[in-house]
N, C-alpha and C positions, 0 to 999 in steps of 0.2 A: 764327460770327459774322463780319460784315464790318466792317473797321475803316477808317475814312476815312483817306485818303492823309496829310492834315495831322496825324492823331492818330498815324500810324505814326512820322512824324518825331519826334513828342514822346516816344513810348515809347522810340524808339532812343536819343534824347538822354538819357532817364531812366536807361536800362540802362548806358549809358556812364559816367554820372555815378556810378551805384552802384558799378561796378567801380574807377572812379577813387578814390572815397571809401574803398572797402575796402582798395585798394592803399596809399593814403596812411596808413590806419589800421594796416596791417600793420606789426609792428616786432618785432625779436627780443628776447629777454630780455636779452641783453648791451646792445643799444642803448637799451632803456628801463629798465635796471636793475630789472627785474621778475622774477618767478619763471618765467613761461612766455612772455612776450612779449605781443603784442597782434594781433588779427585773424587773417589767414591764418598768420602765423608762430606764433601761439599753438596754432592747430589742428595745425600741423606738428610743433611741439615735443611735444605731448601724444601724438601718434601714435607718434613715434620713441621717445619715453620708454617708452610701453607695450611696443613691440616689443623695445627692448633688454632690458627688465626681464624680459620673457617668456623671452627666449633665455638670459639670464644665469642665471635661476633653474634652467634645464634644463642649465646648464653648457656650452651650446652657444656658446662665446665667439666663434668664427668668424662666426657670424650676427649675434651681438650687437654686435660692435665698430663696424660701419658706422653702426648707428643711434645707438650711444653717441657716436660722434664728432660727429654733427650736434647732439645734445643738449649735449654739452660745450662745443661752439663757439658755439652759439646761445642755449642757456637753461641755463647750468650750475647756477643756483639752483633748478632745478625739483625737485630731490631732494638731501637731505644725503648720500645714498649714491653719487652720481655719482663723487665723487673716490676714496673707497676702493674702489669696484668697478672703476673705470678702473686704479687701481694693481694691483689683483688680476689684471686680465686681461693687462695688459702684462707682468707678472712671469710669467704663464703662457706668453705668446708668447716672451719672451726666453729662458725656460728650455729651449724646444724648438726654437729657431732655431739652424741650423748655419752660415749664411753670416755671416761676421765683419761685413761691411759693413752688412747688414740689422740684425744683432743691435745694432750700435753705434747706429743710427737709432732702434731701439726704445728702448734705453736713454736716449737723449736726450729721447724723448717721455715716458718715465717720470719723468724728473727734472723736466720741464716741467709734468707733472700735479701733482707736489708743490708746486711753487712756485705754480701757480694755485690749488691747495687751500688754501694759507696765505692768499692774497689773499681767497678766498671765505669762509674760516672762520678769522679771525685768533686765535680762542680756542683754535684746535687747533694753533697754530704749534708748540708744544714737542713735541707728539706726532708731527706730520708731519716735523719736522726730525730727530727721533731714528730714525723709520723710514726716512727719506731717507739718513741717514749709514750705515744697515746695509746699504742697497741700493747706495749708492757703493762700499762695501767689497766687496760680493759681485759687482758687475757691472763696475766701472771697473777700468781697468789699475792693477795694483799699483805705484805709484810714490811717490816722496817728495811730489810735487806733489799727488797724489790724497790721501795721507795728511793733508797740510796743509789741504786743502778739508774733509775729514771731521772733523778737529779742530775746525775753525771751526764746522762745522755742529753737531756735538754741544755746543759750548759755547753756542751760540744756543739750542739745545733747552733746556738746563739752566736758562739765565737766564729763558727763558719759562715753563718748568715749576715753577721753584723746589723747593719740598719735596715736589711731587707727581711729581718725576722718577723714573723706574724704576730700581732698583738697577743693572741692567745697563748703563743709559746712563752712570752714574758710572764703572763698571768700564771701558767702552768708552773713555771720555775718557782714563783713565790708560794704558790699554794702547796707544792711539794716540800719546800723548805719549812713551811709553818707545821705541816704534818710531822715531819721529822723531829721538829723541836717540841711538839706536843708529846711524841713518843720517847722524848729523852735522848734521841740519837744525836741530834744536832743541839749544840750548847747555845745559850743566849747570844754569847758573842758571835759565834758562827752565823746565827740567823740574822743578826745586825749587819754583819759583813756581807751576807747574801743580799739583803735589802739594799745596801749600798751600792753593790755591783749592778743589780738589776736597774736601779734608778739611773746609775751611770749609762748603762746600755740604752735605756729608754731615751735619755737626754739626747744621745747620739743619733738615734732613730728619728726622734721628732725634729731635730735640727736639719737633717739631711733628706728626709722624705715629706710628703704632704698627706700622709695617712692619718685622717682625723681619729680613726679608732685607737691609735696609740695613746692619745690624751685620756681617752676612757679606760685604757688599760692601766695607765698611771693611776687613776682614781680608784680603781678596783684594788690594785696592789697596795696603795697607801691606806685604804681603809681597812684592808685585811691585816696588814701590819700593825695598824694603830690598835687594833682589838686584841693583839697578842699580849700575853702576859710579860714577855721579854721587852716589849716596846714601851718602857716607861722612862721617865727623866733619870731616876735614880739609877737604873741599870746602864743607860747610855752614858751617863757622866761618870759612872764607875769604870765602865770599859774603855772610855776614850781619855779620861784624864791621865792615865799612864802613858797612853800613846802620843799625847800632845807634845810632851816634852821632847820626843825624838822626831816628831813630825811637823813642828811648828814653822819650819822654813820650807815645807813641801806644799806648793800651792794646790796640787791636786787633792792631797789628803785634806787640806783646810777647806776646800770646796765641798768635798763628800761630807766632812763634819758639820759644817755650817747648814748644809742643805737637810741633813739628818735632824739636827737639833731643831731647825725650824719646822720641819714636818710634824715634830712631836711637841711643838709649843714649849720648848725648853729654853726659850730665848731670854729668860730671866736668871739664867745661870752664869757663874763666873766663867765657866768653860766656853760658853757661847760668846761672852765678851771678849775673851782673850782671842779666840779663833777668828771672830769677825774683824778685830783690830788688825791682827796679823795678816789676814787675807787682803784687806783693803791697802795695806802697806805694800804688799807684793804685787797686787793686781787691782788697781782701784776700777773695777769693772761694774756693770750695772747691778749684778747680783751682790757683789761685795758692798755697793752703795746702799742697797735695799737692807742688807743685814745691819749696817751701821744705822740706818734709820730706825729699825726695829730697836736697836740697842739704846739709842737715845729716847726712844718712846718709853722704854722700860725704866729710864732714869728720870722721866718727867721733863726732859729738855725737849720741848715741842718745836721750838724754833730751829734748833739744830737738826732735829728729825726731818723737818720740812726741807732744809738744805740737802740732805742726803736723798730724800725722795725726789727732789728736782734733778739731781745728779743721775739717779737710777733711771728716771724717765727719759732724760736726754740720750742716754747710752743705750737704752734696751730697744732691741729690734723685734722681740717676739711679742705678737699682738695680745696674747693671753696675760702675759706677765705685766706688760705696760699697762693694760686695763686695770689690773689689780693695783698697781702703783698709784694710778690716778684716783682710784676709789678710796684708798687708804689716806692719801693726801687730802682729798675732799672732806673725809670724815673728821680728820684733825682741824681743818679750817672751820668746820661747822661747830665741832664740839669744844674746841679750846680757845679759838679766836673769835667766834661769832662773825666770821667772814662768809656770809650765806651766798653772795653773788659769786664769789671765787670758788666757793665749794660747789655750787651748781655747775660752773664751767668744767670743773674736773669730772663730775659725774657724767656730763655730756660728752667728754672726750672718752671716758671708759666705754660709754654706750656705743660710740662710733667704731671703737676697736673691736668691741664683743657685742654685737647687736642681738645675740641669743642668750645673754647672760642677764639674769634678773637683778643683781646687786646694784648696778647704777641706777635703776628706776626705784628701787627700795631707798636708795640714798637720797634721790630726788624728793621723794614723798616726805621723807624725814626733814630734809632741808626746808621744804616748803611749810611743814607743819611748825617748825621752830623758828623761822625767819620772821623778820618785821612784817607786819600786816599792811596789806594794800587796801585803800578805799577810804571814803570819808565817814561812812557810818557803818552800823552792824551788818546791814544786808550785804554791802560791797565787800566787807572784811570777811564774811563767811563764804564768799564765793571761792575762796582759796581750797575749800574742802572738795570741791569738784575736781579741781586739778590734782590734789592729794590722792583721790581715789582713782583718778585716771591713770596715775603713775603706778599705783599698786596693781591695778588691773594689768597694765602693760607688763609688769614684772612677772606675774604668773602666766601671761599669755606667751611671751617669748621663751619663758623657762619654767615650765610646769613644776619643777621641784620646789618652787617658791610658793606654790598655791597654799599649803598648809600654813605657811608663816604669814601670809598677808590677809588671808580670809577674814580673821577675826579683826584685823585692822580696818578693813574695808567696811565692815559692819559698824565699827566704832565711829569712824569718821563720817559715814553717811548720816549718822544721827545728828550731825551739826550742820547739815545742808540747810539753806534758807526754807522757810515755809511757803506754801502755795499762796497764802493771804498776802505775804510780803511781795511776792512776784506779781500778783494780781494788781496791787496798788501801783506797781511800777510798769505795768503793761508788758511784762515779759513772760513769754509763753514757755512751757516746759519743752525741752528739745532744741530751743534756739542756740545758736552758735554765738558765743561772746568771747572777747579777749580781755584777759586781766593784764593790766599794765604794770607800771613801776618796775622793780627788779625782777618780777616773776616773768612777765611777757610771754604769757602762754594763752593758747585758744583752747576753750573747753565747751562743753554742752550743758545746758541748764537743766538741773534736776532739783525736785522739791522733796 
């Protein structure tokens, strides 16, 4: 077909206009704040997204990375996987890079991906900050300055995640604080404040979630803090005595203070007494009642201590804490009032609340060893040792941490079992099941 010259000029102008309009319409995802961008940039984004995803799934990161960079720079919102996949690839490259200068540049890029990821998905800030802190610890130079950055990053993560914070993140926060204290960067007072903060965060998480690992994290943190030089009664009392005057009507401050002094066994201090009494006046809660019970224990007023233990037990809703209160009440009834049957009831209540805890069974063994004897003769009276050993075995069975504590006692009490000769004359065979009556009321197995 022959086109007239004047029409050729029109067609050329039309084509030029079309390309001009496409060029004008072309816009990256970053520029337009859209998922893929527009026009030619949108096509380029989809193409590179498809290529990098294909190579990534085949674990060909060397081929994937160039396409991923184009996507991340131009249309990062094109997939929610862009950030985590970029992190994974850069972690892969860093682990295999031998040149220190190149490795350092790769780490810088990795940190940049985390920061950009937080901007893209603010709802995942806590998660990204926690992972970023771990990578900072892994890849950055180990120095006080790095540890300060790590601590700040972890704290931001916890504040963002709140009760959804992973138990390991809480532990890392305390571990980093202790390292900075050892290096002289964090003062003793700052370390104590950080311990108080992380304890408060953990309390919130334990109350609002059912994650059993949080209790383990608390044990790890408490044990680590307990071993630090800063964590001694002298330091704590010195740091908080001045603060008490200003904070004595601040319930939250009093809660933190009594928890801290409790955790460090500083309950015989004047400061603990003052803080406990003030806390109970402002908020007669289960925890405040427990603190008052400990206070009266220190003073030797055991009757008053029992009153406050009853108050704490009545109000407490947390099984772990309630079991502790029952055990401590039972121990007072046993050791100070010789009320063995009542003490036994307390131990059984604790065992119901915490069946995986060895302490109630250890208490039962002690109660049976010290309580009034059952039976008319020596053979019957010595049957109680079977029950005592049963409880000690139960303690280490449900809670292996008690094994070392009870093994020697098992050996000692077993030596008091009746002899085979005594059993022979009574026609009671070894292995027979019998019930010991009176206040004990336990079924056990005959052993000689």
